[in-house]
N, C-alpha and C positions, 0 to 999 in steps of 0.2 A: 316445551318443545317435544319432549317424549310423547306427550298425549296427542299433540297435533299430528305427529308422524304415525302414531298408532291408529288414528282415525282416518289416515289416508291423505292428509293435506301435504302436498309435495312442495309447493312454492313457499317456503318458510325461511325466516332469517332471524337471528338473535344478536347480531353484532351491530349495535347502533352507534358505536364510538363512545366518546365522552359526552354523556347526556347533560352534563352541567354546562357545556359549551354550546351556546345557541347556534353558532355558525356550523359546527359539526352536525348538529341535529338537522338543521335546514338542508345541508348538503345531502345527508342521508335520505331524507324524505324526497328531495328533488330528484335524486338518482334512482331510487327504487320504487317510488310511488306506491306504498303499501295501501291496501284497501281496508284491512282490518288490523287493528293494533291492540295488543294486550299489554297494558302498562303496569308491570310488576317491578319496575326498577326503582332504585333509591337506596338510601343508607338506613340501616336499622340495627337494633341490638337489644340486649336485655336490660335489666335495671342498672347494672354497673355501667354499661355503655351510655345509657341515657343520662346518668349522673355525671359522667366524665366528659361527654362530647355533645352537650345540648345544642350548641351553636352549629356544629358540623351537621348534626342530624337535621336540624331545621333548615339550614341553608341549602344543603344538597337536595333535599326533597322538594323545596320550593323551586329551585332551579330546574330540576328534572321535570316537574309538573308543568311549569310555565313554558319551557322550551318545547316539550313534546306536544302539548295541547295546541300551542300556537302553530307549530308546523303541521300537525294533523289537520287542523282547520285550513290552513293556507294551501295545502297540497291535496285537499279533497278526499280525505279518508272517509270511507263509507260509514264506519262504525268503530268506536274505541271503547274498550273496557278499562277503567282505571281502578286499581285496587287500593283502597284506603286501609284502615287498621281498626281492630277492636279497641285499641287504645284511644280512639277518637271519641268514645262515649264518655259521658260524665262519670266521675268516680263513684257516685252514689245513684246511678241510673237504676230504674226498676229492672228486675231480672225475670225472665231472660230479656236482654236488651232489644228494644224495637227501634227502627230507624227514626221514628218521630221523637226519640229522646235525644238525638244528636243536637248539640249546642243548646241544651236546656239547663246546664249546670256546670259547676267547676270541674276541671279535669284532674286526673291523678297527678300530683306535683312531680313525682319522679320521672314522668315522661311527657310533661306539658309541652315542651318545645317541639318534640316529634309529633305529638298529637295535633297541635295547632297546624303544623305543616300539612299533615294528612287531611285535616278538615278543609284546609284551603283548597286542596285538590278536588274535594267533593263539591265545594261551592263553585269552583272554576268550571267544572263539568256543567253544572246548572246554568252558569252564566253564558257559556257558549251555546247551550240549548236555547236559552231565552233570546239572546241577541242574534244568533246566526242560524238557529234551528239545526245545529250540529247534533248528530246522533252519538253523543257521548254519554255513557252510563258509568255508574260507580258501584263497586262491590265492596262489602266489608267482611273480610274473612276472619275466622277464628284463628287462634295461634297455630301456625303451620309448622310442620316438622317433617323430616324425611331425608332420603339420600340427597347429597349436595348441599346440606345445611352447613352453617358456619359452626365448627366445633372448637374454635379458639377459646381459651379460658377467659380472655378479657372481654369479648364482644358477643358471645353466643346467647341465644334465647334459652329458656329453662330446660326443654327436653334435651337439646344438644349439650348444654352445659352439664347437666346431671349425668348423661351418658359418658362424657369425657372424664368428669371428676371421679365417678364410681369405677370406670374401667381403669383409670390410672391407679386408684387405690387398690384394686384387685391385683394389678400387675406388680405394684410395689409392696403388696401384702400389708398395707396400712390398716390398722384396726378400726379406724373411724373415718367418716366422710362428713365434712361440714356442708350444711345446706342453709342458704340464706333464709331468714325470716322464721316465722313461727310454724310454718307448714300448713297453716289453716286456710290461706288464700286459695281460691278455686279458679281453674281455668278450663275453658273448652278448647279442644284441640281438633285439628283436621290434618290428615295425612296428605302429603304434598301431591300424590297422584290423584287423590280424590278432589283436592282443590283445583288442580289443572283440569280435570274432567268437568268440574262444575263451571269453571270459567268458559270453556268451550260451549257448554250447555247454555249458559247465560247469554253468551254472544249470539247464539242461534235463536234464542227464544224470549229474551227480555229486552224491552225497549222503554221501560219506565223512567220518568224523571227523578224519582226517588231512589236512593241507594238500595241495594238488595243485600241482605245478610247471607253469608256463605259459611255455615257452621257444620261441624261433623256430628253434632248431636249428643256428645258425651263430655261431661265436665268432671274433673278430678281435683281433689285438694293437692297441694304441692307435696304433702306427706304421703298421700296415696300414690302420686306419681313417682316419687323417689323410691318407694317400696317396690312398685312394679318394675322399675328400671333395675333395681338391685337384684330382683329375682331373675330377670331376663339375662343379666350379665353374669349371674352366679357369684355375686360378692357376698361373703359371709360376715362382713364387719357391721358396725353400728352406724346409724345415721344420727348426727348431732345437729340440732337446729339452732342457728345463731340468731337469737331474738333481738340482738342489737341492730341487725340489718333490716331494711324495709321489706314489707310484704308486697307493696304495690297495691293495685286495686283489690279490694276484698273478694270480688267475684266478677268474672267476665264470662258470661254465657249469652249466646245470641239467639234471638227468636228468628229462626229460618223458615217460618211457616210459609211465606210466599214462595220460596224456592221448592219446598216440599210439595206444595199444592200444584206446582208446575210439573211435578213428576220426577224430580231428581232425588236420589239417595246415594250416600257414600257406599262404595264397594268394599271398603276395608274396615275392619274393626280397629280400635286403637291398638290392641295388643298385636295384631298382625302387622300394622304399620310400624310399630315399635321394633319388632323383630327384624323386619326388612331394613329399617334404619340402622340398627346395631350391626347387622351383617355388612352393610355398606361401609360403616365407620371402620370396622375391623380390616376391611380390604383397602381403605383409603385413608389411613391414619394421617398422612401428610397433606391431605387436601386442605386448601385454604378456601375461603369464600370467594365466589366469582366476582369479577369486575362488574360494574354497572352495565346492565344489558337491556336492550329493547327487543322484545319478541313480537314479530308480526307475521301474518299469514295472508297470502293473496289467493 
C-alpha cells in the first residue's frame, strides 16, 4: 500500500474483510469492483509455526486463494497478481531455483502443508487462464522482511525472529542467544519495500502464464544473518546454535533472471533494509501482525 501511494495510485484499498469467508469476499468485490488485485494475503510463519499449525496454514491459504480468485473472475478483474512462496520449491531443487523446478520433487517436510497450499494457488492461476483466459499471474518472492513484519516469538520468520530474540537478550543483558539449527542453511531475502515495488512492476510489465521469481539477489547463511543482526542491534553476547532443531531447506535462492532482464533491480541493500526494519521494530515493539488483508488498486 505504501508503494502504490508512493507511485501516485489514489484509488486503493486494503480492507477485504475475512478472506476465508466466501460471502464476505464476494460482497467486497461486488461493492468495489477492483480492476487490479495484489493477492498477498494468507497465513504464514516460520519453522515453528509450520510445525505447530500445519492444518491452519494449509486451510487458511486454500480458502483465501479459492475465494479471492473466484470472485476476481466473477466480477471481471482485469489482472491479478498472486504471491506464492519460495517454500513451494522442492527441498532439493537445483540452485538458484527456476520456475520449471516447481512440482518436480518432494517438498521440505517442515513446511509441506503450507507449500502445497501455495502451490495450489499457482495451479489455480493457470487453470483460470486456461479455462477462462483470465489474466491471473503468479509471483514467487524470496523471504521478505521489513517494517510491519510479525515479530511475535511463536510465529515470526527468521529475520524478525532473530531481531526480536537478540534485542530481548540485549535488553535483559543475557550472555547468549539460542538460534535454531546448525546455522548452515542459506536463505535469499528481499526487503519489503523492494518486494512491493517489484509487484507493481510485474503488474505493469508481466503477463506470462509461468510464475515469475521475485528475489533480492543476496543469500546468507543463518549464521551470517544472525551475526549481522547482532552487529546492527549492538549485542555483545554469544550465539548458540541448537542443532537438535531443524534447519529447513538447505538453500533457498531464486533465479530471478526474467525479472532482471525486464529491467527491475532492488533499490535497497540487505543491510540498509535490516537497519530500517530494526528502527521500525524499536518504535513499534507492541505491533502485532496485521489481520488478513486484500490490497487492490483501481
